[in-house]
C-alpha positions as CSV (number, residue, x, y, z in Angstrom):
1,M,5.7,22.1,7.4
2,F,8.2,21.9,10.2
3,H,5.7,23.6,12.5
4,L,2.9,21.2,11.5
5,L,5.2,18.4,12.6
6,Q,5.9,20.2,15.8
7,H,2.2,20.5,16.5
8,R,1.5,16.8,15.9
9,S,-0.6,17.5,12.9
10,L,1.6,15.3,10.9
11,L,1.4,15.5,7.1
12,A,1.9,12.5,4.9
13,I,2.8,13.5,1.4
14,Q,2.6,11.2,-1.6
15,Q,4.6,12.0,-4.7
16,M,4.8,9.2,-7.2
17,M,3.5,8.6,-10.6
18,L,0.7,6.1,-10.0
19,S,-0.5,3.6,-12.5
20,L,-1.8,0.1,-12.6
21,I,-0.1,-3.2,-13.0
22,D,-1.2,-3.7,-16.6
23,F,0.8,-0.7,-17.8
24,K,4.4,-1.2,-18.8
25,D,7.3,0.6,-17.2
26,G,8.5,3.6,-19.2
27,G,10.4,6.8,-19.3
28,S,10.2,10.5,-19.5
29,F,11.0,12.7,-22.6
30,L,14.6,12.8,-21.2
31,G,14.8,9.0,-20.7
32,V,14.3,9.1,-16.9
33,P,12.9,5.7,-16.0
34,R,9.4,5.4,-14.6
35,F,8.4,2.3,-12.8
36,Y,4.6,1.7,-12.9
37,R,4.1,-1.9,-12.3
38,H,4.2,-1.8,-8.5
39,S,3.0,1.8,-7.8
40,I,-0.5,0.7,-6.7
41,S,1.0,-1.7,-4.2
42,V,3.4,1.0,-3.0
43,L,0.3,3.3,-2.4
44,Q,-1.5,0.5,-0.6
45,R,1.5,-0.1,1.7
46,A,1.8,3.7,2.3
47,V,-1.9,4.0,3.3
48,S,-1.6,1.0,5.5
49,R,1.4,2.5,7.3
50,W,-0.2,6.0,7.6
51,N,-3.3,4.3,9.2
52,K,-1.2,2.3,11.7
53,Q,0.7,5.4,12.8
54,H,-2.5,7.1,14.1
55,N,-1.0,10.5,14.0
56,I,-1.2,11.3,10.3
57,K,-4.1,13.8,10.0
58,F,-4.2,14.2,6.2
59,S,-2.4,13.5,3.0
60,I,-1.7,15.5,-0.1
61,N,-1.5,14.0,-3.6
62,F,0.7,16.3,-5.7
63,G,-1.0,15.2,-9.0
64,D,0.0,13.0,-11.9
65,I,-2.1,10.0,-10.7
66,I,-1.7,8.5,-14.2
67,D,0.9,9.0,-16.9
68,G,0.2,10.9,-20.0
69,Y,0.9,7.8,-22.1
70,Y,-1.8,5.8,-20.3
71,P,-4.6,4.8,-22.7
72,K,-7.2,7.6,-22.7
73,D,-10.1,5.1,-22.9
74,K,-8.9,3.5,-19.6
75,S,-7.9,6.7,-17.8
76,L,-11.1,7.4,-15.8
77,W,-11.1,3.8,-14.6
78,A,-7.4,4.0,-13.6
79,V,-7.8,7.2,-11.7
80,Q,-10.9,5.9,-9.9
81,K,-8.9,2.7,-9.0
82,I,-6.1,4.9,-7.4
83,L,-8.7,7.1,-5.7
84,D,-10.3,4.0,-4.2
85,E,-6.9,3.2,-2.5
86,F,-6.6,6.8,-1.1
87,E,-10.2,6.4,0.3
88,K,-8.8,3.6,2.6
89,F,-6.8,6.3,4.4
90,V,-8.5,7.2,7.7
91,G,-7.9,11.0,7.1
92,P,-8.8,13.2,4.2
93,T,-6.7,13.3,1.1
94,Y,-6.4,16.6,-0.8
95,H,-5.5,16.4,-4.5
96,M,-3.7,18.7,-6.9
97,S,-4.1,18.4,-10.6
98,G,-1.1,17.3,-12.6
99,N,-0.2,17.7,-16.3
100,H,-0.3,14.0,-16.9
101,C,-3.9,13.7,-15.7
102,L,-4.8,16.7,-17.9
103,Y,-3.4,15.0,-21.0
104,N,-6.0,12.2,-20.5
105,I,-9.0,13.7,-18.6
106,P,-10.8,16.9,-19.2
107,R,-10.3,19.4,-16.4
108,S,-14.0,19.6,-15.5
109,K,-14.1,15.8,-15.0
110,L,-10.8,15.7,-13.1
111,V,-11.9,18.5,-10.7
112,S,-15.1,16.6,-9.9
113,L,-13.3,13.2,-9.7
114,L,-10.7,14.5,-7.3
115,K,-13.4,16.2,-5.1
116,M,-11.6,19.5,-5.2
117,A,-13.3,22.2,-3.3
118,A,-13.9,24.4,-6.3
119,N,-17.1,26.0,-7.6
120,S,-16.0,25.7,-11.2
121,D,-13.4,24.0,-13.4
122,R,-10.7,25.8,-11.5
123,A,-8.6,23.5,-9.4
124,Y,-7.5,25.9,-6.6
125,Y,-8.8,25.8,-3.1
126,D,-7.7,26.0,0.5
127,F,-8.2,23.9,3.7
128,C,-7.3,24.1,7.4
129,P,-5.8,20.9,8.8
130,C,-5.7,22.5,12.2
131,P,-6.8,25.9,13.6
132,E,-3.3,27.5,13.2
133,Y,-2.8,26.7,9.6
134,R,-4.4,27.3,6.2
135,I,-3.0,25.4,3.2
136,V,-3.7,26.9,-0.2
137,I,-3.6,24.6,-3.2
138,L,-2.8,26.5,-6.4
139,D,-3.9,25.4,-9.9
140,A,-0.6,25.3,-11.8
141,Y,-2.6,24.6,-15.0
142,D,-5.2,27.3,-14.7
143,F,-3.6,29.2,-17.6
144,S,-2.7,26.2,-19.8
145,S,-3.6,24.4,-23.0
146,L,-4.1,21.3,-21.0
147,G,-7.4,20.0,-19.8
148,W,-9.5,22.8,-21.3
149,P,-11.7,22.2,-24.3
150,R,-9.9,23.1,-27.6
151,D,-12.4,25.9,-28.2
152,H,-12.1,27.4,-24.7
153,P,-10.7,31.0,-24.4
154,V,-8.0,29.8,-22.0
155,T,-6.8,27.3,-24.5
156,A,-6.6,29.9,-27.2
157,D,-4.7,32.4,-25.0
158,A,-2.3,29.7,-23.8
159,M,-1.6,28.5,-27.3
160,K,-1.0,32.0,-28.5
161,L,1.6,32.5,-25.7
162,L,3.2,29.2,-26.4
163,D,3.5,30.1,-30.1
164,E,5.1,33.4,-29.2
165,K,7.6,32.0,-26.7
166,N,8.3,28.4,-27.7
167,P,9.7,27.8,-31.1
168,N,9.3,24.0,-30.9
169,S,6.8,22.4,-33.2
170,V,6.1,19.9,-30.4
171,K,5.3,22.4,-27.6
172,N,5.7,19.7,-24.8
173,S,9.1,18.5,-26.0
174,P,12.2,19.6,-24.1
175,D,14.2,19.5,-27.3
176,G,15.5,22.9,-28.4
177,R,14.5,24.7,-25.3
178,S,17.8,26.3,-24.7
179,G,17.5,30.1,-24.4
180,L,13.8,30.0,-23.6
């Protein structure tokens, strides 16, 4: 990234859990506070600032556009609302899938919604922000029980591995993970 900055192909990186104003502030499994109420206005201010700088060529969203606790029946609407704000940026925004989105939205729908340059439900791709660089976006949840249909072979294989390696009854809980 340092060289990208040197070549004036500046990179704006967004990393925050986005949600909408109608969702209460919360916390993680470990009790770390999550403040949702103002996240959309933070994104709006960030996009406005990026646009005013005139030297930000692209942005990367590292995933988790919504929290896993967000109501599933409102998740598509919420993600679209956030994506509408990213669309106001004058450059392209590249997205990564996050586990929280995959709790609420099927992978196939999420890949399409985020306009990932993938030919399938796989969420990995690459892009060249300038001739000297190629950025590769990996799909951290390619082998996962998240986002795939329950009867999908990837889900079955991932659950088998979780059952073998994770003794917790709630596989996503951090409780009892010592020694894993």
